[in-house]
N, C-alpha and C positions, 0 to 999 in steps of 0.2 A: 175292952173292946173295941178299940184302937188298934192295937195291936194284933187283934185277931183278925179284924179288918183289912190292916195291912199285908198279915201274912197269907191269907185267901187271895189278896189282889196279886203279888208277887209269885205265886204257887200257880196261879191261872195262866200269869204272861207267861213264866217256864213250860208251862205244859202247853201253852199253843207253839213258843221256841221248837219244844220236843219233836210236835206233830210237823211244822212246818222244814224242820229241817233233816228229817228223817231218823232222829234216833230213836234208840231200843226204847220202847213203850214203860218199861221198866220205870224208867226215868221219875216217870209221871207215880205212879204208886211210891217210891222213895220222896217224891217231891210232898206228897200229900202224908207221908208217914212223919217227914223229919222238919217241916215247917220250915222258919230260920235256916236252922243248918243246914239244910238239904237244898234250900235255894242259894246260900252262899257258896255251897260246894258246885251247885250249876253252873252259875256264873263264872267262877271261875275256871272249869275244866271245860265246857261247852259255850257259853256264852260270848266270852273274852277272847279268846283265839277266832272264833266269827269275827268279830268285829275287827281284830286285827289284818285279817284277812280279805274283808269285806273293801273294796275302792271308794265306798260311799262313805264307807263311815269312815276309814283314814282322812276323807277330801273333810268330811265334815270337822274330826277331829283338828286337824288342821286349819281349818278356820276360824275355830273356837279360839286354837291357842293364837294363830294372829291376831284376833282381836282383843284378848287377853295383851300381848307381847308383840307388837309389831314390827319390835325394832329385832325378834329372835334371830330370825332366819339372817337377816342382813349379818348380827354375829358370828353364825354358823358358818356363815361364807368367808367373811373376813379372815377366820380360824382358818381356813383351808389354806387362804392365799396365802397366810405369813409363812404357813408349812410349806405352801409349794404355790410360788410365783408362777403360775402357766394361764399361757391365754383364754382358756377354757375358765378359769377359776373366776380371770380379771372380766370375762363375758358375764358370766352368772351372778356376780356381786355389781357392774352396770346394771344389768335387768331388773337386778333386788331395789339397786336406786332407782330406776323409774318406778319401780313399781309402785314405791314409797314417795313418789313426787320429789324426790333429791335430785333434779334433772343436771344440777352443774356438775355436781359430782359423777354423774352419769355419762356425762360428756366427757368430764376429765377421764373416764374410765376406758372410754372407746378412742378417745385421741392418743392413749398409750398400747392401745393396743393397734392401730391403723400405721406401721411401719413394717419395713420388708417384704416378707409375703403377704402380711394381710395389707400392704399399705392401700389395696382399693377392694376389699371385699364388702364386696354387695348387702351381708346381713350387718356387720358392722359399721361400714359406711350409714345404713339405715337408722341404725338405732342410734348413732351421732345427730341425726336430722333430726329424731323423734327426743332426742334430747333436748336439741336448741331448740327445737318450739315448745317444746314445755315451759322453757324459761322465758320463753316471747321473745326469742332469737328467730323472728320467721326469714330475716333475711339471709341470714347464714344457714339455715337448714334449706333453704331454695340452693343455696351456692353447694351445699354437700349433695343436695339430691342430683342437683344439675353433673357435678361432677361424676359422681357413682355412673348415672347413666351414660356420659362420656367414655367412663373404662367399663363399664360392662354392660356395652347395647344393646345387649338379647336377656339384662336380664329386666324379668319383671313381678312386681307387686303391687297389688289392688291396694293394701297400705299406704306404699310408698306415693302412689298414687293419688290416693285422698291427700296426703299430706302435699301432697304438690299444690293441690287444688286448694285446699285451706292457706299455705304460703299466699299464693297470690291475689285470693284475696282478704289477707291481711295486711296485705304491700299495698291493697289497694287499685289492682287491676283487676278490677271484677268482669269486666270482659272477657279476659281469657279466665277468669276463674269459672263463670256460667259455662262456657264450653269445655272446661272438660271435668266439672259437677254433672254437663248432659252426655256426659258418656259413662259414669260413672253409676248414674244413676240407671242404667242398661247392663252394669258388668258387676257393679260392685259386690260381695255376697254378705249381705247387710244391709238396715234401713238407715244408718248413719249419713251416706254421701246421700239419696233421695231426701233426707231433712233438709242438711246443709245448701241441696240446690233449690229448693221449695224457701227456705230462709232468705235466700240471697237475692231470690225471684223479687220476694215480696219488696225487701230494702229497696232493688232498684225500680219498684213503680210498675211489677209487671203481677198483679192479684190473679188474674185469672191463669194464666201458666202457672201459678205457685201453687193454686187450689188444686188445679190439675193433677199436678203432682202428689200432693198432700192424700186427695182423694182416692188418686190409684194406689199409695201407696197400705191406705189401712182397708183397704180392700182386698189387696193382694193378703195382705197379713190374715185378714179373716178367712180367705183359703188355705190358709199353712198350717203346720202343723202346731199343736200346743206347746211344744217344746220349744221354738222357734218364735213363738209368742214371748214365751216366757225370755228367752235368750235378749231378745230387742224391745223389751217393753220401756227400757229406758227412750227410747227413739219413738216408739208410738206413743207412748204417751205426749212427748214433747210434741210431736203432728197432729193431735188433737188440739195440745194448746192454741198451735198455730193456726190451724183452721177456724178455732174458736175466735182468734183476734182477725182472722178476715171476715168472720162473720159481722165482728163487733164493727168494721170501718165503714 
């Protein structure tokens, strides 16, 4: 009986796929007649190719592989770099090191790229600053960001701007950091900047202003599309905790 029940469930799922994917309806009859054999054939003929061509399925599969073997992608990029020591392969390896939290190796890779025609390349300099901040050297990250702007005065990056504000905060230049966060609170395309602004306001004994920022942040989020709330959930949840902490004081 369990085998019959499982066969029925698999047949129904495949039949649903037949209808939704617009395939010929004779597949349904084959599935009903062929049981497990037909289900297996249909999976390899129809479902598996769809999964390979669906960006969401590929993304989900990549996430599963990354959780099982987080070093897999780094090994593949290293192999490419060994075959061809190019700037693009070094950049890819630096980005993967950053993703894995290996910030010192990422910084070394960016330093190796920042030479010759790439000596003042804005994305590479920003990657270096992000790596330096990642391992806690905010003074070096600030110097890199300031060098970036001196060499590329027209360059604009909201992530770079936020990192600069964070550097100022970490280095104890709180008034300057607040000024940067205030600008970012209006311009940054996400909630991290507003949360950091409110957190620093609270720590600087300005609870009323911090509350205003947090309440506005959560009010805006309620009116935002669901995908945005999902993307920013980490910062929105932290905002709720910050607000609760203010209510408890």
